[in-house]
Structure formats: structure tokens, C-alpha cells
ZADO-115362 format. One record per residue (C-alpha): x negated, y, z. Coordinates in pm, 1 decimal, padded with zeros to 6 digits. Layout:
BEGIN
{x->X, y->Y, z->Z}
...
//
This chain:
BEGIN
{x->11281.6, y->-00818.0, z->05284.1}
{x->11177.4, y->-00844.1, z->05641.8}
{x->11444.5, y->-01007.0, z->05855.5}
{x->11235.0, y->-01040.0, z->06171.4}
{x->11264.5, y->-01003.3, z->06459.6}
{x->11575.0, y->-01212.4, z->06506.2}
{x->11850.7, y->-01014.0, z->06673.0}
{x->12190.1, y->-01134.0, z->06793.0}
{x->12357.0, y->-00802.8, z->06706.6}
{x->12271.5, y->-00868.9, z->06339.6}
{x->12365.4, y->-01238.3, z->06334.7}
{x->12675.4, y->-01439.3, z->06245.2}
{x->12673.6, y->-01812.4, z->06325.2}
{x->12924.6, y->-02060.3, z->06185.0}
{x->12930.1, y->-02431.3, z->06261.6}
{x->13128.0, y->-02736.0, z->06150.3}
{x->13098.9, y->-03109.7, z->06207.0}
{x->13139.8, y->-03293.5, z->05876.6}
{x->13220.1, y->-03662.8, z->05849.1}
{x->12940.3, y->-03732.6, z->05599.6}
{x->12566.8, y->-03788.5, z->05609.7}
{x->12315.6, y->-03503.3, z->05580.1}
{x->12219.8, y->-03642.2, z->05238.6}
{x->12576.6, y->-03603.3, z->05110.8}
{x->12619.9, y->-03255.4, z->05260.7}
{x->12279.3, y->-03132.6, z->05138.9}
{x->12360.1, y->-03257.3, z->04786.5}
{x->12686.2, y->-03059.5, z->04795.0}
{x->12478.5, y->-02744.8, z->04856.9}
{x->12211.6, y->-02818.7, z->04596.0}
{x->12397.5, y->-02976.3, z->04301.8}
{x->12543.8, y->-02711.7, z->04071.4}
{x->12838.0, y->-02934.5, z->03977.9}
{x->12925.7, y->-03009.2, z->04338.7}
{x->12864.8, y->-02654.6, z->04463.6}
{x->13109.3, y->-02511.6, z->04208.4}
{x->13390.2, y->-02733.0, z->04337.0}
{x->13391.2, y->-02614.8, z->04699.0}
{x->13197.4, y->-02292.9, z->04756.9}
{x->13395.6, y->-01983.6, z->04852.0}
{x->13693.5, y->-01899.0, z->05070.8}
{x->14051.9, y->-01994.5, z->04998.6}
{x->14182.7, y->-01840.4, z->04677.6}
{x->13835.5, y->-01816.4, z->04518.2}
{x->13672.9, y->-02028.6, z->04250.9}
{x->13303.1, y->-02048.7, z->04172.5}
{x->13108.4, y->-02083.7, z->03848.0}
{x->12737.3, y->-02161.7, z->03873.1}
{x->12519.1, y->-01998.8, z->03607.9}
{x->12183.3, y->-02122.8, z->03736.6}
{x->12071.9, y->-02343.2, z->04023.4}
{x->11708.5, y->-02426.9, z->04085.6}
{x->11663.1, y->-02525.3, z->04447.1}
{x->11303.6, y->-02478.8, z->04559.1}
{x->11113.6, y->-02197.1, z->04730.3}
{x->11066.9, y->-01902.7, z->04494.6}
{x->11359.9, y->-02001.7, z->04273.5}
{x->11723.3, y->-01900.5, z->04281.2}
{x->12083.4, y->-01990.1, z->04226.4}
{x->12307.6, y->-01746.8, z->04040.6}
{x->12681.8, y->-01787.4, z->04056.6}
{x->13004.3, y->-01593.9, z->04023.5}
{x->13298.3, y->-01609.9, z->04259.8}
{x->13641.7, y->-01527.0, z->04119.0}
{x->13921.0, y->-01404.0, z->04344.2}
{x->14283.4, y->-01491.3, z->04275.3}
{x->14335.1, y->-01145.9, z->04119.4}
{x->14047.6, y->-01207.5, z->03874.4}
{x->13786.0, y->-00990.4, z->04045.1}
{x->13435.6, y->-01126.4, z->03981.8}
{x->13172.1, y->-01118.4, z->04254.6}
{x->12820.4, y->-01195.9, z->04133.8}
{x->12595.0, y->-01379.4, z->04378.9}
{x->12233.7, y->-01484.7, z->04405.7}
{x->12055.4, y->-01714.8, z->04648.8}
{x->11678.1, y->-01658.3, z->04650.4}
{x->11535.3, y->-01971.9, z->04813.4}
{x->11274.9, y->-01916.4, z->05084.0}
{x->11255.3, y->-02266.6, z->05233.8}
{x->11400.2, y->-02601.4, z->05125.4}
{x->11364.2, y->-02910.0, z->05345.6}
{x->11576.3, y->-03183.6, z->05185.5}
{x->11862.4, y->-03307.2, z->05402.2}
{x->11751.6, y->-03081.2, z->05691.2}
{x->11744.4, y->-02709.3, z->05608.0}
{x->11796.0, y->-02439.6, z->05345.8}
{x->11675.8, y->-02082.5, z->05396.4}
{x->11773.2, y->-01825.1, z->05136.9}
{x->11839.0, y->-01458.7, z->05085.7}
{x->12196.9, y->-01404.1, z->04969.3}
{x->12329.8, y->-01097.0, z->04795.5}
{x->12479.6, y->-00981.8, z->04470.1}
{x->12306.1, y->-01090.9, z->04151.5}
{x->12080.7, y->-00790.9, z->04116.4}
{x->11719.5, y->-00733.2, z->04205.9}
{x->11679.8, y->-00567.6, z->04546.3}
{x->12048.5, y->-00604.5, z->04631.1}
{x->12103.6, y->-00360.6, z->04921.0}
{x->12351.0, y->-00594.6, z->05093.4}
{x->12120.4, y->-00898.6, z->05092.0}
{x->12107.4, y->-01106.5, z->05410.6}
{x->11910.3, y->-01412.3, z->05523.4}
{x->12100.2, y->-01741.4, z->05543.4}
{x->11973.6, y->-02050.2, z->05722.7}
{x->12177.8, y->-02368.3, z->05684.8}
{x->12083.9, y->-02672.0, z->05891.5}
{x->12209.0, y->-03026.8, z->05852.3}
{x->12182.0, y->-03217.0, z->06182.7}
{x->12245.3, y->-03591.7, z->06171.3}
{x->12456.8, y->-03727.0, z->06455.7}
{x->12443.2, y->-04082.6, z->06590.0}
{x->12799.5, y->-04137.2, z->06466.2}
{x->12698.2, y->-04068.2, z->06102.6}
{x->12844.3, y->-03719.7, z->06093.8}
{x->12652.8, y->-03400.9, z->06021.8}
{x->12660.3, y->-03076.3, z->06215.6}
{x->12629.5, y->-02795.9, z->05962.2}
{x->12515.5, y->-02467.8, z->06115.4}
{x->12513.2, y->-02159.4, z->05896.1}
{x->12331.4, y->-01856.7, z->06033.0}
{x->12349.9, y->-01518.2, z->05861.7}
{x->12099.1, y->-01255.0, z->05963.8}
{x->12194.9, y->-00911.2, z->05833.5}
{x->11953.6, y->-00622.5, z->05792.3}
{x->12138.7, y->-00404.8, z->06044.0}
{x->12408.5, y->-00448.4, z->06305.5}
{x->12627.1, y->-00215.0, z->06096.6}
{x->12600.9, y->-00449.4, z->05796.0}
{x->12693.9, y->-00744.8, z->06019.6}
{x->12992.6, y->-00552.2, z->06158.7}
{x->13109.0, y->-00466.9, z->05806.2}
{x->13108.9, y->-00837.3, z->05714.0}
{x->13304.8, y->-00921.1, z->06028.3}
{x->13556.0, y->-00639.0, z->05971.1}
{x->13650.2, y->-00752.8, z->05619.2}
{x->13714.2, y->-01109.8, z->05737.2}
{x->13375.4, y->-01261.7, z->05655.7}
{x->13382.8, y->-01499.6, z->05953.0}
{x->13723.7, y->-01639.1, z->05859.4}
{x->13616.1, y->-01666.4, z->05493.9}
{x->13300.2, y->-01847.3, z->05597.5}
{x->13498.7, y->-02093.3, z->05807.7}
{x->13732.9, y->-02154.1, z->05512.7}
{x->13428.7, y->-02224.5, z->05296.2}
{x->13290.6, y->-02476.1, z->05547.5}
{x->13632.5, y->-02646.0, z->05561.3}
{x->13625.9, y->-02675.7, z->05181.4}
{x->13273.1, y->-02819.5, z->05205.6}
{x->13399.7, y->-03084.4, z->05447.9}
{x->13696.0, y->-03170.2, z->05224.7}
{x->13458.3, y->-03208.5, z->04930.1}
{x->13209.0, y->-03425.6, z->05121.1}
{x->13464.7, y->-03669.7, z->05258.8}
{x->13600.7, y->-03727.6, z->04905.7}
{x->13262.5, y->-03841.4, z->04772.3}
//
């Protein structure tokens, strides 16, 4: 998929300062066992089926809502810079998922030992971005980052 050129009308940006090092936060994103404990908004649980974190590989996981609905997911890794950045295409676990979007997660070390996690979603169209916003995707993403922080400070 071609996600260039970058366009603000197709982008969602979420950010959180986490009281943990980039190494700890990056590991939470790249360890299947850790990822399954925090990923997803409130009321969801996650089961990882596969996680190979390097360019050209993927992670496959299912998210379960409180009513039992299963949402299949796939990250196709484009770029992996340990403790600094992950770039992946995220969509349902099917080839050529029509709702796939580009995700860039950065892990910026602060002088105080904390990490600024910035998650950028670039959707294929502004309409797709607006659909995500309208169903509460921003709030769900912020809940997910809160759960990430709670996980990281317990390690």
C-alpha cells in the first residue's frame, strides 16, 4: 500500500508519557506475552497467535470484546528500530485488508528516565480516518496507551 504523501486529514496522533525506559516500553510492544496483557481498549482482551517483529514479518492477534465478539488483527512490520521506532501496517488478519492503515510508534527517551510514546495512524483516505474517529477510535487508543503505561510501571 502506498501511504505517501503524508496528509493531516488522514492522520490520527496519540501521545503519552510513560514512567519507564524506552527499552521497557519497546519490549511491551514486541514480546507476545507482554503485548497480550495490555493491548486493546477497556473491556477488551488480546490473544497473540504469532509475533515475529522484524521488517517483512507480522504479528497476528485477536481482540475479544466483553460481549465475546472477536476482531482479528495483523501488524505487517515495515521498519523496526529497537527501542526507538516501529512502523507497521495494521488491519484485520486477511491479505489486502481494505481497512489497513500505517502505524508509526516512536519511543523518545526523556532526561528524567520517562518515555514519550507517540502513535501515528495514517489512513488511506480522510473518510477512513473520520470513520475511526466517529466510532471512538481516539478514545480507545488513549485507553490502550493508558493500559500500556500501567503494564510498564508494574515491570
